[in-house]
N, C-alpha and C positions, 0 to 999 in steps of 0.2 A: 504494500500500500504506500502511496506517496502523496504528500500534501503539496498540491500544485499551486494554489493561489489563494489569496485573501483579498476580498473586494468588499465594497459597500453594497447593501442589499435594499430590499423594498420596504415601503411603509408598513407599519403594523399597529394594531389597536390594543388597548389594555385588555387583559383576560381576567374576568372576575373569578376569584378563588372561592370554591364552595367549602363549607365546613365538612369535616371528616368524622363520620359517626364511628365510634369504636365497635369492633366486631367482638361478639361473645366468644371467649376462648376457655379452654380447660386450664386451670391454674393449680399449682401446688405451692402454697406458701405456709408460713408458720401460723397464719390466721384463717386460712381458707383452703379447702380442697373442693374443686368443682369437677363434676363428672357429667359427660353428655351421654344420653341414653335414647333409644328408640323403643317405643311400645306399640305392639301390633295385636290385633285380635286373632281368632282362630283362622280367619280367611286371609291373614297377612296384611290387612288394611291398617293404616296408621290410626292410632287413638290419640286425640289432641286435647281432650277436655279434662285431664287429670290435674289434681292439686297436690300440694306438699303432703297433705294428710293421706293421700293414696299410695305413698311410697314408704318404704323402709330401707335404710342403707346401713350396711355393716362394714366395719373396718376390722379385719382380723377376728371376725366373729362377734365383735362388740357393737351393739346398736348405737348409732350416732344420731344427734338431733339435727334435722334438716333446717338450715337457715334461709335458704332461698330455693325456689323452684319456678321455672318459667318454660313455656314452649316457644321455640323459635321456628317460625314458618319460612320456608324457602320456595313456596309456590311461585311459578312464573306468572308475570303480569300479562303475558301475551303468548300465544301459541307459537311453536316453532314452525318455520316455513318448510313446505314440502318441495321436492324437486319440481322445476318448471316443466310444463309439457313439451314434447319434442317440437322443434322448429327448424326450418331450413337455415335460419340466420343464427349466428353465434348467440349464446345465452347472454341475457342482460348482466352487466357486471354487478357484483354485490356492493351494497352501500359501504362507505368507509367505516371501519371499526376503530373507535377511539374510546375504549372502555376505561372509565375512571375507577379509582380504588373504591369509592363509596357506592358504585353501581354493581360491584361483584356480589352475587348471591352464593355462588358455589364454585369451588376450585377443585378441579379433577386432574390428577396425573394418571394417564393411561400408560402403564409401564409394560413394555413388551420384552419378556425375558428371552431374548434371542440366544443367550448362553444356555438356555434349557428349553428350547422350542424346536420341535422336529420340522422337517421340510413341509410335511402335510399341514401341520398346525399353523405354520407361518402364513400359508395361503389363506386359511380360514380366518385368522386374526385380522389380516389386512381387509378382507371383505366386511367383517363385522365393524371395524373402525370406520370404514367409508360410510356405512349405513348410519352409524352414530352421528358423524359430523353432518350428514345431509338431512337426517330426519329426527334425531333425538336431542341434539345440542340446542339449548334454549338461550334466549337473551339473558345476560348476566352471568353466563358460564365462562370461567377462565380455565382453559384446557391446555394440557401438554401431552404429546405423544413421544415417549422416550424409550430408547433401547438400553438394556442393561449392558450391552457390549459396545455402546457408543462412547463418544468422547465426553469430557467434562462440560463442553459447551452445550450438551443436550438440555441443561437447565435453562438455557436462554429461550426455550421453545414455549413457555407459558404465554398464551395468547387467546384472544377472542376472534381472531381472523381465521375463517374457514379455509382460505387459500393456503395459508401457512400450514395448517393441520393436514390438508390434502398433500402438500409437498412432503411433509414428514412421513405420511403413510406410504407414498410412492417410494420413499427411500428405504422401506423395510425389506430386508432380504434374509434368506436363510444363512445363518452364520456357520459356514462349513469349517472354518479354521478353528473356532473356539466354540465347542458345543458338547454338552454332556449327554445328549439324547441320540441324535442320528437322523436318518431320513424319515423313519416311522417311529411313533412313540412306543409301539409294541414290537420289538424286534423278533423275527422268527426264531424258533427254537434252534439252538446250536450256533447262532450268530452273535449273541450278546454274552460276553464273559460274565456279566453280573447275574446271568440266569443259570450258570453252571452249578449244579447241586453236587458238592464234593462229598460223596458218601465214603469212598474208600479207594485204596489202590493207587496205582501210578496216576490215573486220571485226576484224583483228588490232589495229589502233590503237584501236578503240572498246573492245575487251575490256581492252586494256592500261590505258586511262584509268581504268576502275573497279576494276582489280585491286588496286591498292595499298591502298585503303581496306578492302576485304574481308580482305586478308591481315593488315593491322594489327589489325582487330577480332578475327580468329581467333586471332592470336598473343596478344592481351591476354586472351582467354578461356581459352586453354591455360595461360597463366601464372597465372590465377586458380585453375584446377584444381590446379596444382602448389602454389600457396600454401596451399590448403585441405588438401592432403596433408601439407604441412610442419606445419601447425597440429595436425593429428591426431597426427602422429608426436611432436610436442613433448609432447602429453598422454600418449601411450603410454610415453614414456621413464620416467615415474615409476610405471608400473603393473607388477604382478607377472605371472609366468607367461610362457609362450611367446607372443610377440606377432606378430600378422600383420595386414596391411591388404589387403583385397580391393577393387580398384577396378573398378566396372562402368561401362564407357564404350564409346561408338561409335568411339573412337579419339583418340590424341594425335598430331597431325601433326608429325612431326619435320623434314620437308623442306618447302621452299617453292619454287614455280616462280619463276625469275628470267628476265626478258625483256630482251634487248638489241636496241635498234633498229638496223636495217641496211637497206641498199639491196639489194633482191633482184629477180630477173627474174620478171616475171609470165608464167607459161607459157601462160595463156589467150590472150595477144596473138599468139603465134606461129600459132595455129590460124586466125587471121583474115587471115594473110598480111601483116600490117602491120609485121613485124619485131619483134625483141625490145624490150620496153620495161621500164623499171625503176620500181619503186614502193617506198614506205616500208613495211617489215614488221618483224617481230621474230623473234629466235631464242630458243628456250627452253633453259634449263639448270636444274639443281636444286642447291640448297645448304641446309645446315641453318640454321634461324633462330637467330642467335646468342643472342637473349634467351631463347628456349626451351631451347636447349642449356645455357646457363649455369644456368638455374633447375633443370633436371633434374640437373645435376651436384651442386648444393648439396643437392637432395632426396635423392639416392642416398647421399651421404656422411653426411647427417644420419640417414637410416634405418639405415645400417650401424652408426653409433655408438650408436643407441638400441636395437640388436639387434632391429630390426623387419624382417620379411620382407614384401615387396610382391608380391602376386599380382594379375594383371590378367585381366579377362574381356572379350573382344570381344563385346559384346551384339548385334552385327549378325547373328550366327548364320550359317547356310549360305545364301548368296545368290548368284544368278547375276550375273555381271558383263557378260553379253551383252545383247542386246535383250530387252525385256520388253513386256508389254501396256501398261505405263504410258508407254513411249516411242512416242508417236504420230508415227511417222516419216513416214507418208504425208501427214499434215496439214502437218508441218514442211517437207517437200519441196515441197508445193504452194504454200506461202507464200513460199518462197525464203529462209527463215531459215537453213536448213541445206542445203548442197549435198551431192549423193551422194558426192562425193570427200572431203567432210569427215567423213562418218559414222564411218569407221574411226578417225579421229583422236579423235573424241569417246569412243568405246568404249575406246581405249587410255588416254585421260585418266582415265576412270572406274576402270580397273584400277590405274593408277598412284596415284590418290588413295587407293584402298582399301589398297594396300600402304604408302603413306606414313602413313596413320592407324594401321595396325597396327604400324609400326616403333617408334613411341614407346612403345606398350604393351609390346612385346617387350623393349625396351632397359631400361625401369624394372624389370621383373620379373627379368631375367637378372642385372643388376648387384647385386641385393639377395638373391639366393638363392632367388627364387620362380620362377614360370613363368607363361606366357600360355596361357589357354584360348581357343581359337578354333574356328570352324566347329562350334559346339554350339548347336543350337536349344533344347534343354532346359537352361535356365540353372541349374535346381536341381542338375543333374548336375555343373555347374561348381563349385558350392559343395561338393558331395560330394568332389570331387577335392582341394580345398583342405583340408577337414577331415581327409581321409585323410593328406595330407602333413604335417599338424600333429600326428600321433600321437606323434612323438618325433624326436630329433635328436642328433647327436654334437657335443660341445663339445671343440674341439681348440685347444691353446695352444702357443706357442713364445716363446723369449726373443729379441727383435729385436736387430739390431746397433745400435750407438750412432748411426750415421748415419741411421737410419730416421726419427728425429724432429728432424733438422737439415737443413732444406732450404736451397737457395741464397738468400742475403740474409735468412735468418731465416724465410722463408715455408715452410709445410709442403708437401712434395712428395707426389705421388700414387704409391702403391706397388701394383703388381699382385700378386694372390694367386692361386695355382693349386694346387688340392688334387687329388691322385691317389690311387686305390685300387689296391693291388698285386694283389688277388685278381681274376682274370679274370672277365668277364661282368657286372661291376657298374658302375653309373653313380653319380656323386657330383655333388651340386649345392651350391654354397656362394657366398658373396660373392666378387666379382671383384677387390676392392681396397679401399684406404682411404687417407686423407690422413694424413701423419705429424704429427698434432697430438695432444697429450695430452688425454684426457677431463677436462673440468672437474670432474667428480664425484670424481676421484682427487686433486685438489689442494686442494679446499675442500669442507667439508660444512656445510650450513646446518641448524641445528636446526629441528625442526618448528614450534616456536612462533615462529620468526623469519619464516616464510612469510607473505606478505600473505593476508588473508582470502579474496581472490578465488581464489588457488591452492588454499586449503583447500576452498573451495566447489566447485572443479572435481573433487575426488576422488569416485569413486563409493562410497567406503567411509565409513561414519560413524566419526568419530574417537573413540578411547577415552580420550583425555587428559581431555576434559570430556564427560561422558556426557549425551547429549540424547535425548529421545523426542519425535517429531513425529507429530501426528495431524491430517490434512487431509481436508476433505469439501466438497461443494458444496451451496449452498442458493440459492433464488431471492431476488434482491435486491428488496425491496418498492419500491425506486425505479426498478426496471427493470434488466434484465440479470441477472447472476449474481454470487455472492460465493463466493470460495474462503476458507472459514473454517478456520483452523489454530490448534492448541494446541501450544505448544512447552514442554516441561518440561526444566529444567536441574537436574541433581543438585547440590544445595548443598554436599554433602560434598567435591566436587571444587574448590570455589571457595576462594580464599585470603582468607577473611573475616578482617578485622582489627578490633580493638577501637578505636573512635573516639568518645570522649566518651560512653561508655555504650551505644553501638550498634555492631553488627557490620556493617562496610561493605566494599564493593569496587566496581569499575566494570567493566561488561561492554560490550565493543565488538561490535555486532551488525550483520551484513550478511545481508539476505534478498533473494533474487531469484526471480522467477517466469518460467519459460521456456515458450513455446508449442511446438507439435508440430514446428515447423520450426527450433527452436533459437534463435529471436529472443527478446530480453528483453521481457516484457510489463510488468513493474513491478519496482522496486528500492527497497529501504529500507536506509539505513545510518545508524546513530546510536550514541552513547555513552550508556549507561543507568547511573545511579548506583543501587546496591543498598544499602539501609539496613534492617537487621533489628533490632527491639527485643529486649532480652535475654530477655523472657518468651516471645517467638515463635521463638527460635533452635532449640529442640528440635524444634518442629514443622517448621521449614524444613529442618533436617537430615534429618528422616524423610521428608518429602513433597516436597521440592524447591521450585523456583520456576517458575511457569507464565506464559508470554507468550500473549496471544491476538492473532492477526494476521488481519485481514480484507482480502482483495485483491479489488476489483471487476474483473470481466472482462465484456466486451460480447458476445463470440462464443462459441458452443459449441466444444468440442474437447478435446484432451488438454493438460493443464498440469502442469508439474513445479515444485514449490516446493523451493528449497534454502536452507538457513540455516546460517550459520557464526558462532560466538561465540568471543571471546577474553576471558579473565579478566585484567584489568590487574595484579592483585596477584601471581598465581601464574604468569602467562604461558601457562597452559594454553589449548588451543583445542579446539573440538568442532564437528562438523557433522552434519547430518541432511538427508534429502530424501524426498519422497513424490510419487507421481503421482496426479493427480485427473482423472477423466474428467467433463467437463461436457456433458450431453446437450442436445439442442435441444428445449426445451419447446414451441416453436411448432408442432411437427409433431403435437401433440395425442395423442401416444402415452403410455400409462401409464408413469410414471417415478417412481423413488424417489430421495430425497436421500441424502446420506451418513448413516451410522449413528453415533449417539452412545451410548457405553456408560457404565454407572455401577454403583454397588453398592446393594443393597437391605438395609434394616435388618430386624430380626426382626419388626417390626410390618407389614412389606410396603411401607413408604414408602421413597423414594429417600434415600440417606444424604447429607446436606448437611454433617454434621460432619467427614466425612473429606475434604471438598473436591471438589465435583462436577466442576469443570474439571480439577483435577489427576488425578482418576480417569479422566476421558475422555481426557486426554493420555497417561497412562502405559499404560492398558489392561492392568493387572496385577492378578491375583486369586489368592486362596488356595483350596485345595480346601475344599469345604463352603460357600463363600460363594455368595450369590445375585447374579447378573449381570442388570442391567436394560438395555434398549435403547430408543431412540426415534428416529423418523425422520419425514419428511414425504412424503406421497403426492400427486403432481401429475397432473392431466389425467384424473381418474377420471370415468367416465360417470355420468349421473344416471338413477335409476329414475323413469320418467314417473309412476308411481302415487304415489310418496312425495316426489319432488323431491330425494332424497338419494342418495348413492352406496351401492352394495352391495359392500363390500370384505371380503375374508378374508385373514388373515395366518397364515403358518406358518414356524416356525423349523427350521433344520437345522444341526447341529454337526459339523464335520469336523476330522480330524487327519491330516496327511500325505496329503491328498486323499481320505481314506476317511471315509464317514459314520459317526458315532458315535451321534447322536440325531436323530430326526425327530419334531417335535412335531405336534400336531393342528392342523387348520385352524380358526381362530376368527374370528368376525366382528369387524370394526373399527367401533366406535361413532363415526360422523362427527359426531353432535351436531346440534342444530338451529341454523340461522343460520350466520353466518360465511362465509368464502370457499369456495364449492363446488369451486373448482379446487385447493384445498390441504386435505388431511386429515392430521392428526397421528396417528401410531400408535405403540404401545409395547408392551412385554411384559417378562417376566422368565424367567430360567432358573437353577435352582440347580445348582451344580457339585457333583459327588459328592465325599464326604470322602476317597476313595481315588484321586482323579483324578491320573494321573501328571503330573509337571511337564513343560512343553513349550509349543509354539506350537499354537494352535487357531484355527479360522475359524468365525465365526457368519454364517450366510446367512439372510436374511429374504426369503420369497416372499410377494408380495401378489397376490391374484387379484381381478380386476374381474368380478363375477358379475352385472352389471346385465342384465336380460332383453332379448331382442331381437337380440342378437349373440353370437358365440362368445366364451367367457370368455378374458380376456387376463391373462397372468402377467408381472409384473416382478420383478426380483431385485436385491438389494444385499448386500454382504458387508463384514465388517471382521474383522481378526485381533486376537487378544489372547493374553496369556501367563499361564500358571498357574505359580506358584512356591510351594514349601512354606513 
């Protein structure tokens, strides 16, 4: 990434700051323990009319006095939109998503455990996630789709933007390099070492020799999954709303087979009349993996303190654990690899392994107030159950005894919590316990400006302390590959400009990071920029702000997210902004449009340079009655054989809240003689009505390739802008 230019930008108006309502959270302090709970009837419907006297709460078996009880409703204020009906034209662009912290009702992290997901399950999870984003995601939902095998940048994916979520879904792949499952969640008999039943003889010793390495690798990958969940919960702790994590996995194996060598009688020798002989074999027992058990304990306590509910989905669905067509038993028997007497042992091992993998998923969900969804082939129904469970909850608090936070030797002790409902016929689900340690958030509060820029960068919300506006688009790099071109406008009125020898100065600390669709960092820029504004330019700077231009070269097509955070050294204020950019593959020769650059038009019809072209493009703010101009590049247009030039037509459509307001006429694009036939520049203008209501709008440009000989092809690109009085 390279910082190419610093210029003056466009006028901007004050932004009114709304008060921020505190979100109810689960707390563990010396004066209060709060527990969230869900109560349902026999049909699974939420019960919402209970009072404090309808509950009993026990800590380590001792009844506690309830000091507060309230029901928090998370019902959506409007229905989620369904997919638009089929149309020959490209779909209308979605309205811009600028979710503020106080608007968040529910925060969901959909964690795809690609370290423990089979090839078959990966495909099914992708389809279920697409249905969720299109049909089940509601206004006020803040969602992330994260891979356990992804980079640390995966945390940057919390968003309300469905385009970004679809980009994350498209990036989900079967993790063949690091995987503890395989192609199918239930491996055929004889192919999975974990299914070998070591009864006796050389076969048992041979399996035992390779078992330790497999178990160690599986244990390490399970701990990696747990570590990823910890990382997600760490980010969720700072986010608002009801918080849930849904883990899609083929299993978390909580138990390991342990073999002890022993001398046993070979029953086969008796049948030959040679007398009983002894040989070296092994005896199987099961115990929990101490490393996995310890990691799960820390995860559960961390989730309970962050008021995060963990739901788990067994992605294996309904599967038979008996013999299947994949178990080529006749061939195996013929080769002597498996004896008939061993076959039942192999099937028993398969069932035991299935239960062991399910046990970890059940344990994690139960201890944090969630549930396990199993035996469900339609994974989208699994997400529906989670969404239904997240419609509301009770927040119940009590004053703990003094000994709760005084463990032996100063170490916090674990305290069991049991919540009962007195009304018959109801079921209650809550957290099972907590460690008697005081939450750090109650002993020290860090000001926002003291946070490192990397933490500011991780927030899905644009900071209001220092107002930023980011505009990012893709263009073809003349040197090869692609460029992510971004314009970042900083509102100069938020800066602590100080008079220094006749100039107004400050220093800006800037951190910009570009993430790929798998959460890995593509590029990073960190620098300190000195700002010096001459007295005669101060008025313009305060009106129009300051604009950075950032160019990020990328080699591969895909979805990229640029995140920028800035701190003003003089005032200590911080700000952040982010945007998703889809980079198409230009090598497939499909008609493609670059990003759109918008500007203002003077009365004579020429683009306005006096108002700052880059600043206007960065801010994308216009007044009613102004004329808006656009420009873009068209790639891979076909050539008319008769003229040797493309035959392209452009059409504009204007939308607000997803509804069309204006549809322009199709006009031919003048490609001009000469130049690069693979790149055609197009532009146009649209005058905004003088009575145009303030708000967010989306401009969509359709380009039709009408070259004769083949069916017309249409490509679309869109950009949002704001109208202010």
